[in-house]
N, C-alpha and C positions, 0 to 999 in steps of 0.2 A: 810702250809710249804712244800708241795710237789714241788712247783716251786722255792724254796729258792736258790738252786744251779743251776737252769736253766740259759741260756744265756739271754741277754737283748732283743735279737731279738724274742725269744720264749716268754718271758713275754709280750712284746708289742703286739704280734699277739694274745696271749691269752686274754689280757685285752680288746682289740678291739672286738674281737669276742664275748666275754661274754657280754660286755656292749650292743652290737648290738642286740644279742639274747634276753636279758632281756627287752630291750626298745621296741623291736618289738612285743614281746609276750604280754607285758602290753598294748601297744597301740592297738594290734589286738583284745585282749580281750575287752577292753573298747569300741572299735568301733563296734564289733559284739553285745555287750549287748546293746549299744545305738541303733543300727539299728533294732534289734529285738524288743526292747520295744516300740520304736516310730513307727515302721511299724505296729505293732498290734494295738497301739492306734490310728493310722491313719485309720485302717480298721474299728475299732469299731465306730469311730467318723464319717466316711463316711457313714456307714450304718445307724446310728442315724440320721444324716442330711437327708439321702434319705427317711427314714421313717417320718421325720417331713414334708418334702416337699410333699410326697404322702398324708399325713394326711391333710395338708392344701389345696391341690388341691381337696380332697374328700369331703370337707365340703358341697359344693353345691349339689353334686351327692348323698350324704347320706341324706341331708335335703329334696331334691326333688325327691329322688329315681330314679336317672338318671343312668340306667344301662349301657348305651353306653359310658358315660364319664368315668364310673368305668372301663370298659374294656380297653379303651384307656390309661387310667392312669397306670394300671397294665401291659398292653402290652408293654409299653415303657421300661420295665425291661429286655426285651430280649436282650438288647444291653450290659447288664452287665452279663457276663458269670458266675460270682460268685454267683449270686442269684439263690438259689435252689427252693424257695417257697415264695409266697406272697399271703396273704389272707385278703380280706376285709369283715368284719362281721358287721352286724347291732347291735343295742342295746341289742336285744334279743339273741346275740351270734350265729346268724344264718348266715352261709357263704353266701355272695352275689356274690362274684366272686373270682377267684383266678388265680395265674399264677404258672406254674411249669416248671422248666428247663427240657428239653426233656430226658435227661439221668438220671434224679434223681428218685429213687425208695424208698426213706427213709419213715419212718412212719410219717404221717401228724398229725394234731391237731384235736382232737375230739371236736365237738361243745359242748357248756355248760362247757368247761373246762377253758375259758378265765379268769374268775375271780381268779382262783387258780394259774394262770401262773405268775411267776416273770416277771418284765419289761425286764430283760436280762438273757438269758441262753447261757452258753458257754459249749460245749462239745469237744471231740477230733476231731469230724468231722465237726462240724458247730457251728455258733453263731446265736442266734434267739433273736429278739426284738419284744416285744408286746407293741403296742402303743394306748392308748385310744384315741378316737376322740371326742371332744366336742365343743360346740359353746356357749360361754358365761356361762359356767358352766353346760350346759345341754349335757349329754352323747348321742352322735349320733351313735357310733359304735366303732370297734376295727380294728387295722391293725396288722398282724402278718407278719414279715419279716425275712427270714432265708437265710444266706449266708455261703458259704464254705470257706475253708482256702487255696484253690488251689494257687491263685495268691500270697498269703502271704507266703506259703511254697516255691514256685518257686523263689520268690524275695530273701528269706533268703539263698536258695541254691546257686543262682547266686552270691550273695554277699560274700558267704563263699569261693566259688572257686576263685573269684577275690582277696579276702584278702590273701588266701594261695599262690596264683601266686606272688602277691606283696611282700609277706614275703620272699619268696625264692629268688626272684630277688634281693630284697634290701640286704638280708644277703650275697649273693654271691658277690655283689659289695663291701660290707664293708670289706669282707675277702680279696678280690683282692687288694683293696686300702691299707688295713693294711700290706699286704705282700710287697707291693711296697714301701710304704712310711716309713716303719720302719727303712729302711736303712739310712734315713736322720739323725736319731739319733744314731743308733748303729755303723755305720762306723766310725765317728769321735772319738767315745769313744774308740773303739778298736785300732785305730791308736795312740792315746795319751798314751794308756796303754803300747803299744809295745815300744814307744819312751822312756818313763820313765824306763821301764825295761832295755833298752840298756844303758841309762845314768848311772843307778846304778851298773850295771855290770862292766862297763869300768871305773867308777869313774873319768870321765872326764867332767868338767864343762864349758869348753869353746865352747860347740856346741849349736846350736839353732834349735828348732822345727819349721817345715814349717807351716806357717799360710795360711789356705785356704779360710776361711770365716770371716766375722765381726760379726757373732752372739755370743751367750754365749760361744760356743766351741772356737771361735776365740779369745775372751777375756781370756779364760782359757790358751790358748797357750801363749798369750802375758804375762800373769801373771808367767807362768812356765819359759818362757825365761828370764823375769826380775829376777826371783829367781836365775836361773843359773848364770846370769851376775854378780848379787850381790855376790853370793858365790864365783865365780872366782876372783872378785875384792877385796873381803875380804881376801882371802888367800894372794894375792899380797901385799895389804896394810899391812897386819900383818908382812910379811917378811921384808918390807921396814921400818916399824916403829920400829922394834927391832934394826935395824942398825943405824937409825939417828933420834930417838925420841927427844933428847935433842936439836938437831939443828933446830927443827920445831915448838917448843913451841911458840916462839915469832910470828913466821909467822902465826900460827893458830889464836893467839889473833887478829892479823890484819884482817884476814879473817872473823872472828866473827863480829868484828866492821863493816866492809864493808857489810856483809849480813844484819846486823841490819839496816844500813842506807838504803839499797835496799828495805827491808821489809816496812820501813816507807814510802818510795816512792810509793811502791805497794799499800799500804793502801790508801794513798791520791788518787792514780789513780782509785781504787775501788770506793772511795767515789764519784768521778766524774762520774764514769760509772753508778753508782746507780741512779744519777739524770737523766741521759738520757735514762735509761732503760725504764721508763714508756712511754716516747714519742715513742720509738722504738716499745714497745708491742702494743701500740694503733694503730700505722700505720700498723704494720705487721698484727694484728688481722683484720683490715679492708680489707687488701688485700686478706687474707685467706677467709673471710666471702663471698666475691663476687663469687668465683668459688664454694664454698660450697653450696650456695643458689641455683646456677645453677644445681648442682649434685642433691640436694634434689627435686627441682622442676622438673626436667626432669625425675627423678626416679618416682615420683608421676604421671606424665603424661603417662610415659610408662606402669605403672601398670594398667592404665584405658584402655589400648589397648588389644587386643586378644594376649594371651601368653600361652606358654606351662607351665606345673607345674614347670619344672626346672627353666625356665626363671623367673617365679614369685618368686620362691624361691630366686634366685640370687638377684633380685630386692629388696625384703624384707630385706635381709641381709645387702645389700647396704644402704638402708634407715635407718636401725637401727644403723649401724656403723656411718653413716653421722649424725644423730641425737646426738649420743654420742660425736662425735668429735665437733660438733657445740656448744654443751653444755659447753665443756671445753673452746672453743674459746670465748664464751660469758662471762664465768667467768674471763678469762684473760682480755678481753676487758674492763669489768667493773672495774676490779682491776686497770688496767692501767689509766682509766679515773679518778678514784678516786685519784691515786697517783699524776696525772698530774693536779688535780684540775679542771678537765673539766666535772665532773658529775653534772648535774642539776636536780632538783626536779620540776616536772610540778604541775600545779594548775587547775584542771579540775573537774567538778561535777562527783561524782560516787556513787553508791549504795553499802553500806557495805553488805547488804543481798546477792546481786549478787556476790560480791567478794567471800563471803563464800561458796556459792553454788558451784561456779566454782572450788574452792579449794577441796571441798568435792568430786565432780565428778572426779577430777584428781587423788585423793589419795584413794578413798574408795576401789576401785578394787584391788589396790596393798596391802591394809591392809587386805581385805578378803582373798586374796591369802595366806597371811602369818598366817591367823587364828588369828589376833588381833583385838580388837574393836577400832574404830576411833570415837571419840565423840566431838562435838562442844557445848560449854555452853556459852550463850550470856545472860547477865544480862537484866532483863525486860525493864529497864530505858535507854537502849542503843539507841541513836539516829540511823536513818537509812541512812541518806544521808549526805555526806560530800563534801568538795572541797580539792583536793590533788592530789597526784601521786599514783593512785590506782595500776598502773603496778608495781612500786617499793615496795609498801606496800605488794602486792600479792607475789612479789619475795622473800621478807624476810620471810613471813609466809610459802610459799611453801618450801623453803630451810630448815626451822626449822622443819616443819611438815614432810617433805620427809626424813630428817635425823632421826627423831624419829621413823618413820616406818622402815627405814632401819635397825637401830641398836636394834629394839625391836623384840624378838621372840615369846614372849607370854605376855598375859596381855592386856594393853590398851595404846592408845595414846590420850591425852585430851587437847584441846585447850579451854581456857576460856578468855572471853572479859568482862571487867568491866570498866564503865565510871567513871572518876574522874574529879571533878571541871567542871561540865556541865554548861555552860552559853548559852545565847541565840544565840550568833554568833560563838561559838567555844566550843570544848569539848576535854578533855585529856582521851585517851583510853589507858588502861593497858591490854597488851596481854600476855598470859601465855600458854607455850607449855610444857606439861610434859609427860613423858613415863615411862614404866617399863622395859627399856632395860638394855643394859650391864653396863651403868654408866661409870664414870672416877674417878680416884684417884687424889689426890692433885697435884702431878707432872704434870699429863696431863692437868688438868685445867689451870695451870700456862701458857701453851704454846698454849692454844686452839684457840685464836683469832689471832695468828700469821700467815702471809701469807705462803703459800706453805707448811703447816704442818697440821698433823692430831694428834689424841691422841698419836699414836706411829706407827712405821713402820709396825707392824703386822696389824693394822687396815687398813692401805693402801692396804696391800696385799690381805687382806680377803674381804674388802668392796669397794676398788677402791676410785676414787675421786682425785681431784686436791689439796684440802686443801684450796682452796680459798673462799669457800662458806660462812663460818662463818665470815671471814675477811670483805667480802663484805657486809654481813648483819650488821655487827657492824658499818661499814662507812655509810651505807644507812640509819640506824636508827638515827645516830648522824646528818646526813644532814637534816633529818626530825625533828631535835630538841629534840630528845630523847636519851636514853641510854639503853644498853642491859646487862643483868646480867644472871649468870648461877649458879646453885647449883647442885651438884651431888655427889653419893656415889657409889663406885664400886660394881656392881652387883645388884644395887637397882634402877637404872634409873636416869634420869636427868630432870632438870627443867629450861627452858630458859624464862626470863621475860624481856619485853621492854615496853616502853610507848612512845606515840607520841601525840603531840598536833595538832589537825586538825580543820580548820574552818568548821562550819556546813553549809549545803545547806538549807537555811530556806525555799526556795520555794519548796523543796521536788521534787515530780514527775513533777512539772511544768517545771523544767529545762530539762526534758527528753522528754516531750510531748508537746512542744510548737505548737500551732495550727497556721495555716496560712489562709490568706483570701481565701474563696472557690469561685471558678468561678461559675457563674449562668448558663453557657451553657455547655451541655454535648456533646461530639462527638457521632457519630453513627458508630457502627461496623457491621451493616448489617447482622444480624442473625448468627454470629460466635458462636460456641458452647463452653461454659466453664463448668468445673466441680469444684464445690465448696465443699471442704472436710472440714467440720466443725462440732464439736459435740454440740455447744451451740445453742439452738433454737433462742434466741433473736439475737445473732450474725448472724445466718443464715438469719434471716428476714432483718436485716440491709443490708447485702450483696446482698440479693436477690433484694431488692427494687432498690439499686443503679445500679446494673448490668443489670436488666431487662429494667430499664428507658433508658438505652443507646442501646437498640435494640439487646441485647445479649440473646441467649438461654442458660438457667442456669439449670443444674442438680445438685442434693445435695447428698453427701454421708456423713454419721455421724461419721466416723472414718477412720483411715488409711487403715484398712482391706477392708472396703467397697469401698473406693476410688481407691484402687489397683485393685479390681475386675472390677470396672466400666472402668477404663483405658484400662484393658486388653481386654475387650469385646466391647468397644464402641470407636468411634473416637471423639476426642475433640481437639480444637484449643488452649486451655490454661487450666492449673489447678491452682486453688488457694488453697494451702495446709496450714491448721493449723498445729502447731508444737505438742503442748501437747494435746493428746487425748487418751481415753480409747481404750483397746484392741491392737491397733497398733498406735504409734505416727507418726508424719508427716515425721520425718527424716528417720525413717525406711522404710516407704512406698515409699519415694523417691528413696532410694537406691535400693529397689526391682524394681521399674519402670525402672531405669537406666540400669538394667541388660538386659533388653529386646532391641535388636538392633534397631528395628523400632520405639522405644519410647525415644532414646537418645537425640533427638532434640526437644522433646515436651516441650514448656515453662512451668515450674513449678515455681510458686511464693510463697514464704513463706508469710503466713498471720498469725501473732502471736502477743500476748501481751507482749512477751519478747523483750524488746527494749534497752537492755544495750549493752555496748561494747563487742564485741566478738560473739554475737547471730547471726549476719549477716554472719560472717565468717563460723560459724557452719553450717548455711543453705546452703551456697554456697559449702561447702566441702562435704555435702551430695548429691549434685548434682542438687540443685535449681538453678535457674537463677537469681532470685531477691528477695528482702525482703521488705515486707509491714507490718507496725506496726499497732496495734490496740490502741486506737479507729481509725477507718478508716477515713482518711481525703481525701475528694473528689479530690483535686488537685493532691495528690500523687497517688491515685488510677488511675486517668485518665492518669498521666505521665507514670506509668508502663504499662497500657493497651496500650497506643500509641507505647510504646517501643517493644511490643511483638505481637500486633495484627494489622490487616490492617484496617486503618481508612477510612470510606466513606466520603471523602471531598466534594463530589458532593451534599449530602444531607444536609439541614440546620439543626442546633442543635435542639434536641427534646425539645418541649415546656414542661415546668413543668406542672404538673397536678394542677387544681385549688383547693387550699386548704383553709380551714377555720381557720384563725389565732385566732379566739375566742375559739378554743378548748382548748387552754393553757393560763394559767395566766401569768401575766408579771413577776412573781417571785415565785418559788417553792423550798425553801431550803429543804434538802441539795443539790438539783440538780441545776447545773448551765445550765439553759435552753438555754441560748444564745450559749454556747459552745457545748451543746448537739445537738442543731439544726444543726450546722456545720457538725457533724458527720453523720447526716441523710440527708444530701442534702437540708437544709433549707426546710424540709417538716414537718410541724406541725402535720398534721394528722398521719404520720408515727411514729413520736415521741410520740404522744398521744397513739397510739396502743402499742408501746413498754413499756411505763411506766405502762399501764394497765396490760400487759401481765407479767410484772415483778412480780406482786403480787402472782398470782397462782403458778408461777414457784419457787419462793424463800420464800414464807411465812412460809414454814416448814423447811427452811434450817438449822436453829439453832437446831431443834429437830434431823434432820438426822445427823448433825455433831456430836451432843452429843452421839447419839446412836453408829455411827461408831467409834468414839474415845473410847467409853467405851467397845466396842468389839474389840479394837485394830485394826480395819480395816482402817489404816492410808492411804492406797492408795486411797480409795474412798473419804475420808475426804479431802485429799489434792486436789483431782480433783474437788470437789464441791467448795473449796475455790478458787482455780484458776479460775473456771467458773464464780463465783460471782465477782471476781476481774475484769475480762474482761468486764463483762456487766455494772458494776459499772463505769468503765472508759468510755464506750460508752454513758452512761446516764449522765456523767460528775458529778457523786457523789464522790468527791474526798476523803472525810473522810471515807466513806464506802470502797472505793477501797484500801486505806491505811491500814485499819483494816483487810480486806481479805488478803492483800498482806503479812502482818506480820504473820498472822495464817498460810498461805501456806508455808512461809519460815521456821517457826518453825517445821512444820510437814515434810518438805522436809529434814531438818537437824537433825531430831529426837530429838528436844529439847522439851520434853514432860513436863518438870517440870512447864513451864509457859503457858501450853495450856488452863487451866481454865481461867486465867486473859485475855488471848488474845481472848478466846471465848466470855467472858462477854463483852469485848470492841466491838467485832463484832455484838453481839446481840443488843447492845445499838444503834450503828450507823444504823443497819438494821431496827430496830423498827422505828426510826425517818424517814427513807426513805419510809417504808411502810405506816406510818401514813400520810405522805405528799401526797402520791398518792391517798389516799382516798378522797382527796379534788377535784379530777378530775371528770368531768361528765362522766358517763358510755357510752359504745357503744350500740346504739340501733339497733333493728332489724326491718326493714320496712316490713309491711305485703306485701307479693308478690301478684301480680295480679293473678287472677284465670281464666283468659280469656281462657287459653289453657289448659283445663283439660285433665289429662292423664288417659287412660284406664289401667286396671290392668297389662296386658301383657307388654305394653309399659313402665309402671313404674317398673316392675320386671326387665326388661332389662336395664334400666337406673341405677337402684339401684345396680345391678351387676357390671356395668361398673364403677360406682362411688366407690364401694368397692375395686375393683382392683386398680383403679387410687390412692386411698388414701393410700393403703398398700404398693405401690411402690413409694410413694412420687412424684407422677407425677402431674404437675401443672394444667392439665385440670380437676382435681378434683373440683376445684372451679367453672368452667363452668357447670359441671354435676350436682353439688349441686344446682346451680340456677334453673336448669331445674325440679328438684324434690322437691324443697322447698315448693311450693304451695300445692302439694299432701300430704306432711307430715303434714302441718298445718291442712289441710282439714280433716285428719284422727286423729286429736286430739293429735298431737306430737308437740305442740307450744314450750314447754319447751325444748325438745330435739333439736328442730330447732334452738332456741336461743343459746344452747350451741355449736352446730356445727358451727353457724355463727361466734361466738367468737373465736373458735379454728382456723377456716379457715382464719379469718382476720389476725391472728397472724402467719399464716403458720405453726402452730404446729400440723402436721398431726398425730403424734404419740398419742397426747392427745386426738384427735378426734376419734380414733378408738374404745374405750370403748362405746361411745355414739352411733356410727354406729352399734356396735354389739347389743346394746339394741334395736335399731330400727329394724335391721333384725330379731332379735328374736320376736319382736312384730308382724311382718307380718307373720312369719312362724307360730306362734301360731294361728293367725287369719285364716290361710289357713287350719290348722288342725281342728279348730273349725267347719268350713264350711263342712269339710269332715265327 
């Protein structure tokens, strides 16, 4: 109450200053806490990573007691000034070698204490990590790494000084602006107050206030002037009426009759104007959309250029305002189309699952920000694919769900879908959107679907909106042959229900993945380098076979984070980027790549199993140049490569490898071998390898899914279902792909009530596929020639090179293995050689590593026995 009698100027300045200080304090505190937490986490993570790298590099030196390698490994730490001490100990806890920072005099670790040391120790002065070093379960030694907090403390100090400087400058600017801008409000108010005081003092009502602006103050002046004019006129009429009231009664009746006739004419004219309003709105909306699209497009383009923080802030505000205005224009345009009878409903194939996932992605963050639950419940017997206008159906659902989220402050928003009257060629779907929001009374419900109206004027003021959304929804539902209803209770929430009759897309995924005839000739790209970023081993093999057959040098990364690191450290001519991957997805990796100036022109092609409408646009918006859907079709792959790489037209097309068609039967249900062959470049040997490698990769998939779901680890479960769906598509197992797709969708939309049924269906289709593959002949290992026997030194060197190549996913691992294969068999390791051959034929380097570790341990034990 201390500011109750203060001037408006003082109140405005105080409110602005207080708001700015509180906002800046909260923001600074959050930012400082965030920086301190993540800087410390990064320090610990980097130290752990460095310990793992040193441990990995010390395997050979500990196994073979190579002191020179140990010194080189620890000596590299001198480039990190934060490292205080690093010690490498053998299995008996004896110090083999150590590195000490020149100025560090702290107490070191006593030998024979390593077993009692925890893996991580953190004190006020340093952080220490103790890392056991083992090979295939056998303890070789220990690594102790100690680092100071000097760089961490310096970083926090610099950040604090920067934050305080920014706080002071921002607060000063806010106070200066409030001091200047408060006059815009206070000056007109003071002027109107003085004018009113002069009128009441003089009691003269034939004066007029001067209008200076057309804002709310201008309208206030107009209203006050009109009041003065009416008062003055009222006094004059009162005097005249007292003198000649009887003479004007008849004349007043004539005037009333004349005004009634004019009113009727005005009503007729308004009727005619109402008919032309829709056409006018439609034309006007189109005219407005053209420059609006230019504004939004140029704003987005400008945001991709180098900008100052202030410029970027301006552009973001412009874009936000433009999107809000465009949404209003779109509502007006749709409304005018409906009134003019020009709205049409399209009939194209679409996936209901994809539509619901897009809706969930658009609304989930908004719901989480408000702290409410957003849930989708889809009946188990709901078909997946329809023919209709998915854009308009999505528009209705987005409007209803968006309103539910907007008017709900606690509780949940639920959308349920139930099929009714499901036939072979069509199905009636009932959609129900309910919330626990503010609700409506009976009077508000009666005017709900009227154009340009909301529940009441207070709703419009508080929540905004044009009042057209529900009117458009009602008209769209009716155009799709349905009707919409609403039930609500004030303070208890609302429920909107509508039904539509949709033709079913009986071909299912066939409508979205039509295959074309594949060319038998491949172009040659003359050893240009490609990075393949793909997490699925079988999809890696398909792409590798196709790309290497065209003369391309291919490197593989297993996720977006690995792909980003490879692009930043190596030179590539093109990147094939999967979208959905663990650790980091393809869209995020692409956005980070595009932040580097020298990589903004690097061609990045999306390669994904997502093939519905809108996915390509998402890829392009993230910075990708093109979009390739899985299963990979040769013609489309070649077309995209021709678009972004240099084709060597001087060379003849590469001849295909001679393959044995007798490796495959003529028919292998549930696999469509004819279609699968097209995806593998008509290479039966490759398809044979892919089918055989499918069994070890996915024979335990149901057990893994069951375990993850029971542990509520839905992220890994969804990723495995997505991976299985993509591979099933490549192998043309349509029923298995559909089952995996349904499970992936349920996990993504958090529809856990039907998980057991979907998992059982997936288990059934997967069992059929696995049993079919058992009918194929196995891959055999030929006995290698023993003509060129290796001595122990040469074999040890080749084995080390093979180990490095295999762990770095380098393709010369296959050549190195061919050189040591005979030596392995000669030393009684035929079974291990067979296993390595199978994994390398499938290009599954990760699965081959345990076998290699077993072989390495075998020779290490042999050497120790000789000693």
